[in-house]
C-alpha positions in Angstrom: -114.4 -50.9 -212.7 -116.4 -52.4 -215.5 -113.3 -53.2 -217.5 -111.8 -55.1 -214.7 -115.1 -56.9 -214.1 -115.3 -57.8 -217.8 -111.7 -59.1 -217.8 -112.5 -61.2 -214.8 -115.6 -62.6 -216.4 -113.7 -63.5 -219.6 -111.0 -65.2 -217.5 -113.6 -67.2 -215.6 -115.3 -68.2 -218.9 -112.0 -69.3 -220.4 -111.1 -71.3 -217.4 -114.5 -73.0 -217.4 -114.4 -73.8 -221.1 -110.9 -75.1 -220.6 -111.9 -77.4 -217.8 -115.1 -78.7 -219.4 -113.7 -79.0 -223.0 -117.1 -79.2 -224.6 -115.8 -79.5 -228.2 -113.4 -82.3 -227.3 -116.3 -84.2 -225.6 -118.6 -83.7 -228.6 -115.9 -85.0 -231.0 -115.2 -88.0 -228.7 -119.0 -88.8 -228.7 -119.1 -88.5 -232.5 -116.1 -90.9 -233.0 -117.6 -93.5 -230.6 -121.0 -93.3 -232.5 -119.2 -94.4 -235.7 -117.9 -97.5 -233.9 -121.2 -98.7 -232.5 -122.7 -101.9 -233.8 -126.0 -100.3 -234.6 -125.5 -97.4 -237.0 -127.0 -94.1 -235.7 -129.9 -92.7 -237.7 -131.9 -89.5 -238.0 -130.7 -86.5 -235.9 -128.0 -88.5 -234.2 -126.5 -89.4 -237.6 -126.7 -85.8 -238.8 -125.0 -84.5 -235.6 -122.3 -87.2 -235.9 -121.7 -86.4 -239.6 -121.6 -82.6 -239.0 -119.1 -82.9 -236.1 -116.8 -85.3 -237.9 -116.9 -83.3 -241.1 -116.1 -80.1 -239.3 -113.2 -81.8 -237.6 -111.8 -83.1 -240.9 -112.3 -79.7 -242.7 -110.6 -77.9 -239.8 -107.7 -80.3 -239.9 -107.4 -79.9 -243.7 -107.4 -76.1 -243.4 -104.7 -76.3 -240.7 -102.5 -78.9 -242.5 -103.0 -78.5 -246.3 -99.7 -80.2 -247.3 -100.2 -83.3 -245.2 -103.8 -83.5 -246.4 -102.7 -83.3 -250.1 -100.1 -86.0 -249.5 -102.6 -88.3 -247.8 -105.1 -87.7 -250.6 -102.4 -88.6 -253.2 -101.4 -91.8 -251.4 -104.9 -93.0 -250.2 -105.0 -96.1 -252.5 -101.3 -97.0 -252.6 -100.6 -100.7 -252.4 -98.8 -101.9 -249.2 -95.0 -102.1 -249.5 -93.5 -105.5 -250.5 -92.8 -107.9 -247.6 -89.2 -108.8 -246.8 -88.1 -112.4 -247.7 -88.8 -115.1 -245.2 -86.2 -116.0 -242.6 -84.1 -119.0 -243.5 -83.3 -121.5 -240.7 -80.5 -124.0 -241.3 -81.2 -127.3 -239.6 -77.6 -128.4 -239.6 -76.1 -129.4 -236.2 -73.3 -127.1 -235.2 -70.0 -128.0 -233.7 -70.1 -129.2 -230.1 
């Protein structure tokens, strides 16, 4: 009986966490804090920095090859632009 009750409690907890998505909401909050006009200070800045750092480190741990490629090409110049379009101003046959 206790095993079934424990499984039901874990299922309810997983469902609740899946619906509330607390980590996703916290990361959204941290991203929006970095776009505010007034920079956050004190504990708000520390919380924002910790959340965004954890997100970046988790991404780098999950995708090491893409992270290394991005690090190698972080200061590459933009690709050259294509030549301008030429427009002939000659009247065509009518």
